[in-house]
N, C-alpha and C positions, 0 to 999 in steps of 0.2 A: 533347404526349402523344397517341398514337393510341388509338382505342377498341379495346381488346383484352382478353384474359382477365384480365390482371393489373391493368389499369386499373380494371376492375370490382371486383376484390378489394381494391384500394387504398381504394376509397370506403368500405369497411366496417371499415377498420383501427381506428377509434375505438370500434366497437361496432355494435349493431343499428340498423337504420333501415328505413323503408318505401321502396318502389320510387320514389315521387315524389322523395324526397330523393336517391336514387341517380342518377336522371336529371338532376337539377339539378347535382349535383357533377360528373358526367361531362361535362355540357355546358360547365361552366366549365374543367375540366381539359383537355378535348380540343378546345376551340374549336368546339363544336356550337351553332348558333343555337337559341334557345328554341323558335322556331316549328317547327323540324325534328321535335321530339318530338310535334307534333300532326298531322303529315302522315300520310295514310293512302293505301294502294294495295291493289289486289286481289292475293290470295295463294292459291296452290294451285288445285286443280281446282274447288273451290266458289267461288273468286274472292271470298272474304270480305275485307272491308276491315280492314287491320291497319297499324300503324306499324312499318316495317322496323327502325328503330333499337331500339325497345322489344323487338321479337322477338329481335333479336340479343343484347341485354343479358340477356334471360331465358334464352336458350340458354347464354350464358356462366355464368349462375347455376347451371344444371343441371350443366354441365361441372365447375364448381368443387365442386359438391356431390358428384359422383362421385369427384373427387380427394380428398375429405375435407377441403377447405379452407373450405367455406362450408356453412351449414345454416339451414333456416327456423326462425324463433322459434316455439316451441310455443304454440298458442292465439292467435297474432297473424297474421292473414292479410296477406300482402304484406310481412311483416317478415323480413329476413335478417340473419345475423350470422356473422362469421368463427369457425371452430372454434379450439380452442386451438392446433392445428398451423398453421392459417392465420394466426393473429396472430403466431406466433413466427417465421415464415419468409417473410412477405410481401416484405420488401426483398430478401432473398437470392434468392428465386425470380424476382423481376422482373429482377434483375441477370443471372441465369442465362439468361434469354431474350434478352438483348441481342446483336444482331449486332455484328460487328467494325466498328471505325471505319474509314472509307475511308483507304487509304494506310498504315494502321498495322499492323505485324506484331508480334505478341506470342507468347511461349511459353506454350502451354497446359499441357503436361506433357511429360515425357521419360522414357526408359529408357536403359540402356547401349547399346542398338542404334539408338534413333531418337528423334524428337521430333514432337510435334503442335503446329502453329502455329494460333493464333486469328487468322485473316487471310483475305482474299480471295486465291484462288490466283494471280491475275495479279500482285498486289503481292508475294507471297512468292517465287514461282518466278523472277520477273524479277531477283531479288537473289541468286540461288544460282548458284555457278559450278562446283559439283561435278557430275560426270556421273551421270545417272540411267540405270539399266539396265532397269527395268521400270516402266511406269505401268499400274496396275490400278484402274479407277474405274467408278462408276455415277453419272453426273450426273443432275440432276433431269430427269424426262421432260417432253415438251411436252404436258402434260395441259390439257384445257379448263378444269378447275378445279384449280389447283395445290395441292399439299400445304402444310403450315404453313411449311416452309422456303422456299417461293416458287420462282420460276423465270421465264424469259423468255416473252414472247408467242410463239405458234406461228410466226408469220411471221418472227420474229427468231432462231429457235432455232439454225439452222445457223451464222449469223454469230456469235452469242453463244458457242456451244460451241467454235468454231474459235479465237475470241479467248481463251477460257479455257485451251485446251490449248496454244496457241502457245508460251508461255514454257517449259513443261515439255518439250514436244517438242523445242524448240531445245537442250535440255540432255541429250537422249538420247545415250547412248554409241553408237558405231557398232555396229549389229546389235542395238540395244535394241528392246524391244517395247512397244506400247501395246495393252492389252486393254480394250475399251470395251463395257460392258453398257448397252444402250438398249432401249426398248420397241417391240414389234411392234404393240401394240394402240392405235394412234393413227389416228383416222378423220377423213376430210373432214367438215366441219361438216354435220350433218344427213343424212349419207350412210353407207351400209354399206361404202363403198369406203375401203380403207386409204390413209392418207397416204403419199406418196412421199418424206417427209422423210429416211428412212433412206438411200435411194438418193442423194439430194442431198448428204447428209452424207458418205457414202463418197467421192463424187467431190470434194467440197470438201477433205477431209483429204488426198487425193492431190494435187490441183492447187494448193492453197494452202500446205500444210505439207510437201509432198514425201514423204508416207508411201506405202508399198506395202502393199496388202492381201494378207496371208498366208492368211487363212481366215476363215470365219464359223462359229463354234461355235454349236451349239444347246444352250441350257440348258432341258432338259425339267423342268418343275416340277410333279410330280404333286399337289401341294397347292394349286395355283393355283385361286383362286375362279372359278366359272363365269362366262363372259363372252365376248364383249361382250353384256351383257344385252339392250340395245335391239335388236340385230340377230340374236342367237342364240336368246334366250328369247322375245322378243315378235314380231319380224317373221319369224323363222325362216329368214333368208336367209344366215346364217353358222353355223358350228359353234363350239363352245367351244374356246378356245385354251389351250394348256398349255406354251408355250415362249416364250423370249425370246432374241434374238441376242446373242452376245458377239463383237464384231469384233476381229480380231487384225491389227495393223499393225506394220510395222517401217520404220526409215529406211534399212536396207541388207540386203536379203534374203540376199546372199552371205555377209555377216559375221554373220548371225543366230546367236546362241549358245543358243537354246532347244534342249532335248534331251529326247526322250521316254523316254530311259533313266532319268531321274529320277522318272518317274511310271508305271513299268511296274506292271501289275496281275498278281495270281496267275493262273497257268494254271488252266483248268477241270480237273476230275478226268479228264474224257475226253481232253483234250489231253495231260495229263501221262502218261496211259497210252500214248498214241500215241508220244510222245517216247521213253518207256522201251522201247517195242517196236521202235524204229528207224525209225519213220515209215511212210508208206503202202507197201503191198505190191504195188500194181499201178499202171501208168501209165494216164492218161486224158487226153482232149482235150475242152474245153468251149468254148461260145460261138463255134462255127465256127473254132476254132483260136486264139482270142484268149487263152485260158488253157490251160496245159498242166500236168499233174501227173505228175511222174516218180516212179519207184520210190525210196523213201526220203525223199520230200518231207515236210516238217514233223517231221523226226526229229532235227534239230540241237538240242541242249540250249540253252536261253536262260534269262535271268533272270526272264522274265515276258512277258505279252502286251502289245502296244502298245495304249493306249486309243484309242477313237474320238473324233471331234469332236462327239459327242452326249453330254452329261453329264446324267444323271438325278439331281437333288438337290432334295429338298423345301425350300421356303423357311422352314418352321417349324424353324429351326435350333436344335438343343439347346444350343449354346454361348450363345445369347442368352436362353434361358428365365430364368436367374437374373438377368440384367441387366434384363429387362422387369419382373420381380417387384420388384426393388430400385427401379427408376425409378418404378413405380406407387406404392410405399410412400412414396417421397420426394416425390411430386407433381411429378416431372420429366417433361416431355413425351416421349411414346414416339415414337421414330423410325418413320415409317410405311413405309419402303422400305429394307430392308437385305439385303445379299447373304449367303447361307449361308457360314459359315466354311469348310466342307469344299470348296466350289467355289473360294473364294479361295486356299486352301492348294494346291489342284491347280494353279492357274495360276502361283502363286509358285514352286512347285518346278519346273514345266515350263520356265518362261521366264526363270529367273534362277539364279545360282549362289550358294552360301553366301558371305556377306560383301558381296555386291553391294547396291546401293541401290534400294529399291522405293518408289514414290511414289504418292500418291492425292490429287489436287487437290480432291476432294469427300469428305473423310474420314469424315463421319457418325459412326457408332459405332465407328470404327477397326477395321473388319473386315480391311481390307488390312494395316493395321499389325500386328494380332494374328497374321495369317497369316505375315507376315514375321518377326515376333518368334519364333514357334514353330518357324521353319525356319532360324534363324540368318542371316537377312538383315537388313541395316540398312534403316531406313525413315524416310520423311518424309511427313507428311500435313498438309493445311490444311483448316480447317473454319470457316465464317463464324459459325455459331451456337454460343454458349458453352454452351447447354443440352446439346447433343450432345457437346461436348468434356468436360463435367463427367461425363456418363454413361460416355463412352469411357475417361476416367481411372480410374473405378472398375473398369471391365471389365479394363483392363490390370493394375491392382493385384492383382486376385483371380485373374489368369490361372493362377498356380501352384496354385490350388485347383481348377482344372478347369473354370472358367466361361468 
């Protein structure tokens, strides 16, 4: 057993106990030597001496307290006990955190249009022989401190991601697309210079997997937290960022079946009036003759305006509000990095046709699956962490209720 949130909770299953008992039980369960609990090292700016293991356990205690699973015993310093909810669901919650077994592919849940697999993407997609028409995914970012679901070391990121994508790219139908959301906010260690991992990744996807780069969409996120704090707020050598790239690749540019007519936007009132009046009334020449406007230009009736490759969508997605509230109530870990549903639906409609297969090898809370489901596309996702599949299942079940 590893020292984690639910290992700490398990030690309180029988009832209340003092911290010293907790440390002893955790040491036995997690294989931690007794002397490790006595080691001390300087921590923080004050460099005060603390035991890192004990600090970690106390942090887990406070986290479990916020989740409503653990509480201090009134009047007894250093005594903790599981709440009624914590006692009832300890085993279930521990199982929900379990990552998939290596090499094993299991069905998490399904609908009439698709299925979610509890598996590593390499294991699952290497066994699938049906053509995939669109891959829309946001893999773990190469962060210095990874989120709960983990990720590779920075130096291994490009190789790791190429290995993950290779089985699904191999199953792309001719003209199929890969939309890949990664982070722009990755910096060289201790430096305000941005990492060049994105450039290396683009070249690797072309050279290793045979993909052609169609475009680099800009996802403008007006709700993005200020940052990079170290370089923008403290050193002042950067500005706050508000966007992330979404790379668009295909295996055959000439056969690509993406179609902007599926995502046309309403004309502005001004342009609608221009169309109604028959277009421009005078000719003009702009940019030294590079652009010419003729009489009647912009007067042809169309079904809508073509969207640009800059998408402004806040990350605080309304479709996930109910899911987050439910997960918090149930004590299920919140997914820390999710794509807005509106953005996923835009990509799904643009790059695939009704009935085609949409895939996501890093399924998370099933945003890609839900976008496909709502737009009559078949879907297939894989997710390593059962906690996220559990939440995704609830999300898909209540989809008809608008969540």
